[in-house]
N, C-alpha and C positions, 0 to 999 in steps of 0.2 A: 448135630446142628439143629434139627427140628425140636429136640428136647430143650435146648437152650432157648429157642424162640418161645416155646410154650411156657417155660419157667419165667422168662422175662414178661410175657403177657400176664401171667398170674401175679407177678410182683407189681406190675402197673395197676392191675385191678385191685389188689390189696391196698395200694397207696390211695386209690380213689375211695375205697371203703373207709380207710383210716381218716381221710380228710372229712368224709361225711360224719363220722363219729365225733371228730373234734368240733365240727360246726354244731352238731346237736348238743354237745356239752356246753359250748358257749351260749347257745340259745337257751338251754335250761338255766344257766346262771343269770342271763338277762331277764328271763321270765320270773325268776325268783326275786330279783331286784325290783321289778315292776310290781309284783305282789306286795312287797314290803313298803313301797312308796305310795301305793294306790290310796289308802285311807287319807293320808295327808294331802295328796293331790286333790281328792274330792273336796276336802275341807277348804283348801286354797281356792279352788274354782268357785265354790259356793260363796266364799267371802268376797270374791271380786265381782261376780255377776250371776244372774239367774238365767242367762241366755247364752250368748255367743261371746267368746274371748278371742281377740285377734292378737297374735304376736308376729314378729318378723319370720318366725320359723314354722308357725302352725296356726290353724284356726280350730278352736276347741268349742264344740257345740254340746248343749245339754239335750239328752234324749231320755225318754221313758222306756223302760223295758216292757216286754209284751205283758198284757194283762191276763188274768185267769178268771174263768167264769165257772159257776156251779150250774150245770145244765139239768133240766128236768129229766126224769127217768125215760120218757119216750125218745128224747133227743139222744141220750146216752145209748139207748138200745139201737137206734139208727146208726150211730157211730160204730158200735160193735159189729153190726151187720155189714156195714161198708168195709170195715177192716177184714172181716172174714171173706167177703166177696173179692177183695183185692188179693188176698193170699191165694185163693183158689185160682184167680186169673193168672197170677205170677207163676204158679205151678204149671200152668198149661201153655204159657207164652214166653218167648224170649224177650229180654228187655230191648227197647228201641234205642237206648244210648246208655253210656256208662260202662261199667265192667272193665275198666282199664286195669292193667297189671301194675301194682305198686309194690315197692319194697319198703317195709316199715323198719325203722331203727328204734329198738327199745334199749335204753341205757341200763346197764346192769348195776350201776351204783358202786363201781370199784374205786380204786385210788384216784383215777382221773377226775371223777365227779367231785371229790373232796378238794381238788386243787382250784376250784372255781368259787 
């Protein structure tokens, strides 16, 4: 009796795992579609406006990505020193937040992936 319950529990857990895998496969397919459409989307947005585009289903805003700077050697040295100090601190102290347990799903690229 207890073995049947344990087997049923395992089956339920495996169903949940399979559902997560299916969802990840669908997400990968959608992300692939987004990547394919993105260049045309950017051109379409630029053709319509250089600011904000309002539609019944979304508001699309133009943003700039983060800039990059070439810092002088003294600033680069300070940054490296700060990184080293932070690493030393992290070795000696526990984090104040974070460190949640997560379960990562990495798709293996089998037949399921080709179906999307």
